[in-house]
ZAMARGU-4260 file (C-alpha; in steps of 0.2 Angstrom, whole numbers, plus 5000, padded with zeros to 4 digits):
<rodrens>
0) 4639/5117/4952 | 4643/5111/4969 | 4638/5093/4972 | 4637/5085/4989 | 4641/5066/4988
5) 4634/5058/5004 | 4643/5042/5008 | 4636/5029/5020 | 4651/5018/5025 | 4667/5020/5036
10) 4679/5010/5026 | 4686/5009/5008 | 4674/4997/5000 | 4668/4996/4982 | 4655/5009/4984
15) 4667/5021/4991 | 4680/5018/4977 | 4667/5019/4964 | 4661/5036/4971 | 4679/5042/4972
20) 4682/5038/4954 | 4666/5046/4949 | 4671/5062/4958 | 4688/5062/4950 | 4680/5062/4933
25) 4667/5075/4936 | 4680/5087/4943 | 4688/5086/4926 | 4672/5093/4919 | 4671/5108/4930
30) 4660/5102/4945 | 4664/5105/4963 | 4662/5089/4973 | 4660/5089/4992 | 4659/5072/5001
35) 4648/5071/5017 | 4653/5056/5028 | 4639/5049/5038 | 4652/5039/5048 | 4667/5050/5051
40) 4683/5040/5046 | 4701/5044/5047 | 4704/5031/5034 | 4692/5040/5021 | 4698/5057/5027
45) 4716/5052/5022 | 4710/5046/5005 | 4700/5061/5001 | 4714/5073/5007 | 4726/5064/4995
50) 4715/5069/4980 | 4711/5086/4987 | 4693/5083/4989 | 4683/5093/5001 | 4673/5083/5014
55) 4663/5086/5030 | 4656/5075/5044 | 4638/5072/5044 | 4636/5060/5058 | 4618/5064/5062
60) 4612/5055/5046 | 4607/5038/5050 | 4606/5026/5035 | 4595/5010/5037 | 4607/4996/5032
65) 4598/4980/5027 | 4610/4973/5013 | 4604/4959/5002 | 4616/4947/5010 | 4613/4951/5028
70) 4594/4955/5029 | 4585/4961/5045 | 4574/4946/5048 | 4558/4949/5059 | 4564/4937/5072
75) 4581/4946/5076 | 4580/4958/5091 | 4592/4969/5083 | 4581/4972/5068 | 4568/4982/5079
80) 4582/4992/5088 | 4589/4997/5071 | 4572/5003/5064 | 4567/5013/5079 | 4584/5021/5080
85) 4583/5026/5061 | 4566/5033/5063 | 4570/5043/5078 | 4587/5049/5072 | 4581/5055/5055
90) 4566/5064/5062 | 4576/5073/5075 | 4591/5078/5064 | 4582/5084/5048 | 4585/5102/5052
95) 4604/5099/5053 | 4604/5091/5035 | 4594/5106/5028 | 4605/5119/5036 | 4621/5110/5031
100) 4615/5110/5013 | 4612/5129/5014 | 4629/5133/5022 | 4638/5122/5010 | 4629/5131/4995
105) 4624/5114/4987 | 4615/5113/4971 | 4614/5094/4969 | 4615/5080/4982 | 4622/5063/4975
110) 4616/5049/4987 | 4629/5035/4986 | 4618/5020/4992 | 4601/5014/4993 | 4603/5013/5012
115) 4602/5032/5013 | 4583/5031/5008 | 4578/5038/5025 | 4583/5055/5018 | 4571/5054/5003
120) 4555/5060/5012 | 4564/5076/5017 | 4572/5079/5000 | 4555/5076/4991 | 4546/5087/5002
125) 4558/5102/5001 | 4561/5099/4982 | 4580/5097/4984 | 4588/5090/4969 | 4596/5074/4970
130) 4603/5059/4961 | 4601/5042/4970 | 4614/5029/4966 | 4607/5012/4969 | 4622/5001/4971
135) 4613/4986/4979 | 4603/4971/4973 | 4585/4971/4979 | 4580/4960/4994 | 4566/4948/4993
140) 4549/4956/4988 | 4543/4949/5004 | 4556/4959/5014 | 4546/4972/5023 | 4558/4986/5017
145) 4556/4982/4999 | 4539/4991/4995 | 4545/5006/5005 | 4561/5009/4996 | 4553/5005/4979
150) 4539/5018/4982 | 4553/5031/4985 | 4562/5026/4969 | 4546/5029/4959 | 4545/5046/4967
155) 4563/5050/4962 | 4568/5057/4946 | 4586/5054/4945 | 4590/5035/4948 | 4606/5026/4944
160) 4608/5008/4944 | 4624/4998/4941 | 4616/4985/4930 | 4600/4980/4921 | 4599/4965/4933
165) 4599/4976/4948 | 4587/4988/4941 | 4575/4974/4937 | 4576/4967/4954 | 4569/4984/4961
170) 4558/4990/4947 | 4553/4974/4937 | 4542/4979/4922 | 4544/4998/4925 | 4556/5008/4914
175) 4562/5021/4927 | 4580/5026/4930 | 4596/5023/4920 | 4610/5011/4921 | 4628/5017/4923
180) 4640/5003/4925 | 4655/5004/4937 | 4670/5009/4928 | 4689/5006/4931 | 4700/5020/4939
185) 4709/5029/4925 | 4725/5024/4934 | 4722/5006/4929 | 4722/5011/4911 | 4737/5022/4912
190) 4748/5011/4921 | 4741/4993/4919 | 4757/4986/4912 | 4771/4996/4921 | 4774/4983/4935
195) 4786/4968/4934 | 4779/4952/4941 | 4795/4945/4948 | 4799/4961/4957 | 4782/4962/4965
200) 4782/4944/4970 | 4799/4946/4979 | 4793/4961/4988 | 4778/4951/4995 | 4789/4936/4998
205) 4780/4925/4986 | 4789/4911/4977 | 4791/4917/4959 | 4787/4899/4953 | 4770/4899/4962
210) 4754/4903/4953 | 4743/4916/4961 | 4725/4916/4964 | 4719/4933/4969 | 4704/4936/4980
215) 4698/4954/4985 | 4683/4951/4995 | 4691/4952/5012 | 4683/4942/5026 | 4665/4946/5022
220) 4652/4932/5021 | 4643/4938/5005 | 4659/4939/4995 | 4661/4920/4997 | 4677/4918/5008
225) 4669/4903/5017 | 4667/4893/5001 | 4684/4899/4994 | 4693/4892/5010 | 4685/4875/5008
230) 4689/4875/4989 | 4707/4880/4993 | 4708/4866/5005 | 4703/4853/4992 | 4715/4861/4979
235) 4729/4859/4992 | 4727/4840/4993 | 4731/4839/4974 | 4742/4854/4970 | 4756/4863/4979
240) 4761/4876/4966 | 4749/4890/4970 | 4745/4903/4984 | 4729/4914/4987 | 4733/4932/4989
245) 4720/4940/5000 | 4722/4959/5002 | 4710/4967/5015 | 4709/4950/5024 | 4715/4956/5041
250) 4701/4957/5054 | 4696/4975/5058 | 4699/4982/5075 | 4687/4976/5089 | 4671/4986/5088
255) 4666/4998/5102 | 4653/4990/5113 | 4637/4999/5109 | 4619/4992/5112 | 4619/4982/5096
260) 4636/4974/5099 | 4630/4970/5117 | 4614/4961/5110 | 4625/4951/5098 | 4636/4946/5113
265) 4622/4941/5123 | 4614/4931/5109 | 4630/4923/5105 | 4633/4930/5088 | 4652/4928/5083
270) 4661/4940/5072 | 4662/4932/5055 | 4679/4938/5051 | 4686/4931/5066 | 4678/4914/5062
275) 4686/4914/5045 | 4703/4917/5053 | 4700/4902/5064 | 4695/4892/5049 | 4711/4896/5040
280) 4721/4890/5055 | 4710/4874/5057 | 4712/4869/5039 | 4731/4873/5039 | 4730/4886/5025
285) 4741/4899/5033 | 4755/4895/5021 | 4745/4897/5005 | 4733/4911/5011 | 4743/4927/5010
290) 4732/4939/5020 | 4737/4957/5019 | 4730/4974/5026 | 4720/4984/5014 | 4730/4994/5001
295) 4723/5006/4989 | 4737/5002/4976 | 4729/4986/4970 | 4737/4986/4952 | 4752/4977/4958
300) 4741/4963/4965 | 4732/4961/4948 | 4749/4961/4940 | 4755/4945/4948 | 4738/4936/4948
305) 4736/4921/4937 | 4717/4922/4940 | 4704/4932/4950 | 4690/4924/4960 | 4674/4931/4966
310) 4663/4917/4973 | 4649/4928/4980 | 4636/4920/4990 | 4623/4933/4986 | 4620/4943/4970
315) 4629/4960/4969 | 4641/4968/4956 | 4659/4965/4958 | 4672/4979/4955 | 4687/4966/4955
320) 4679/4958/4940 | 4681/4974/4929 | 4698/4978/4936 | 4704/4961/4932 | 4698/4962/4915
325) 4707/4979/4911 | 4723/4970/4918 | 4720/4955/4906 | 4716/4943/4920 | 4703/4929/4918
330) 4690/4927/4932 | 4680/4914/4940 | 4664/4921/4947 | 4648/4914/4955 | 4634/4912/4943
335) 4623/4926/4948 | 4614/4935/4934 | 4621/4952/4939 | 4639/4946/4937 | 4635/4939/4920
340) 4633/4958/4914 | 4652/4959/4918 | 4658/4942/4913 | 4654/4932/4897 | 4654/4914/4902
345) 4668/4904/4893 | 4673/4920/4883 | 4680/4932/4896 | 4679/4921/4912 | 4672/4906/4919
350) 4656/4904/4930 | 4654/4893/4945 | 4638/4887/4953 | 4635/4898/4969 | 4639/4890/4985
355) 4647/4875/4977 | 4664/4870/4982 | 4665/4857/4968 | 4660/4869/4954 | 4672/4882/4961
360) 4686/4869/4962 | 4683/4863/4944 | 4684/4881/4937 | 4699/4886/4947 | 4709/4870/4943
365) 4705/4873/4924 | 4714/4890/4924 | 4728/4884/4935 | 4732/4870/4923 | 4728/4878/4906
370) 4739/4893/4902 | 4732/4894/4884 | 4714/4896/4890 | 4720/4908/4904 | 4728/4920/4891
375) 4713/4919/4879 | 4700/4923/4892 | 4711/4937/4899 | 4713/4945/4882 | 4694/4944/4878
380) 4691/4951/4895 | 4702/4966/4891 | 4693/4970/4875 | 4676/4969/4883 | 4682/4981/4898
385) 4688/4994/4885 | 4672/4993/4876 | 4661/4995/4892 | 4670/4999/4909 | 4680/5014/4905
390) 4676/5032/4912 | 4673/5039/4895 | 4659/5026/4892 | 4650/5029/4908 | 4653/5046/4916
395) 4644/5056/4902 | 4628/5048/4908 | 4630/5055/4926 | 4634/5072/4919 | 4618/5071/4908
400) 4608/5069/4924 | 4616/5084/4933 | 4612/5095/4918 | 4595/5087/4914 | 4586/5103/4919
405) 4589/5119/4928 | 4593/5115/4946 | 4587/5124/4961 | 4601/5131/4973 | 4597/5124/4990
410) 4598/5142/4997 | 4583/5146/4986 | 4573/5134/4996 | 4574/5144/5012 | 4556/5149/5012
415) 4551/5131/5010 | 4563/5126/5023 | 4556/5138/5035 | 4538/5132/5032 | 4544/5114/5036
420) 4538/5110/5054 | 4555/5106/5062 | 4563/5117/5075 | 4578/5107/5081 | 4595/5114/5085
425) 4609/5114/5073 | 4628/5113/5074 | 4638/5118/5059 | 4647/5102/5053 | 4666/5101/5055
430) 4675/5104/5039 | 4690/5094/5037 | 4695/5095/5019 | 4701/5110/5008
</rodrens>
């Protein structure tokens, strides 16, 4: 079976890595995955090529990003620009999507995010088989996109949610869709204890006597970097025996000046990542905030960590939590219900009040000063991760969706496609992979 995974982003984030690990596992079971990149990316191309995964550019698809943590309020000028652009792009490029599915001989489409919902009316009308992977927590029910997306979910047969909490946030009271928890990369399981702490610290020029707080949220607002910096500043006033390791905390290159960026500049909206770099400098945290470029080899960072923090300011699932667990590292997370499906408070990790410097400070301090508790929580977290967050515990659920019924080959829908009233031109997508 040839399965097209459509991915919405242009950089390696949790959703891309989760998709990658899923692809690697289903390849072992005989499926042929192809990745459709909505935003062409040399970075993602390199990763997919490394794993010998075929991929194509599909830049005509326009996902409607809203994000629970960065909603499109009605008072923002950019909101209406984004909506109108999404409507126009998806109407005028539907023919390209259909022809691409035919040319690639796709039997199933696996949508990798809720933000790809503009494709759903086309798929439903043409009876194209798809799996819809919902990786995001729902926004407020008063958000104008909520009822639209929810209605499409109820019309979709094969829905996957990361947690029960996120499923409930969208479909409260309705038993529809399944939960497939994120799982760790098999590499973490195979090589979790192959690295030596002293060697890695020396290679990163970290004092071997320093304790390491690991934060993997980058310079993103909803990951809690702002709260974390204030907390580190307070810790610094009392302790000098720690550093905070921050992979993927180097600002991305300056974005190309499009209409949306032009509006932001006129309105005076500053890039959040640059504001956080400025804050690090103003608080004098450069010597304890070890900011590094992104590196796919994160096992070494977990190896030297004494604890992992995830102080999210909005509810969403955290891949670093389950990766820390498989590495026997305790975590401090924000007290969101969705995160409590990955962390058992005071058993596998500690929980801090969201957006509270005081609460985050207290919990981090406890783990920095209590090695017995740190080891106990880490061991408990490992046992929990092995029980829940491994490929063999989760992948079979996705395979069951693929095999649930006889699947229609997209080529077999040619008659339906021809009856669909769209006559726009089509250009064959550029194949970059195998």
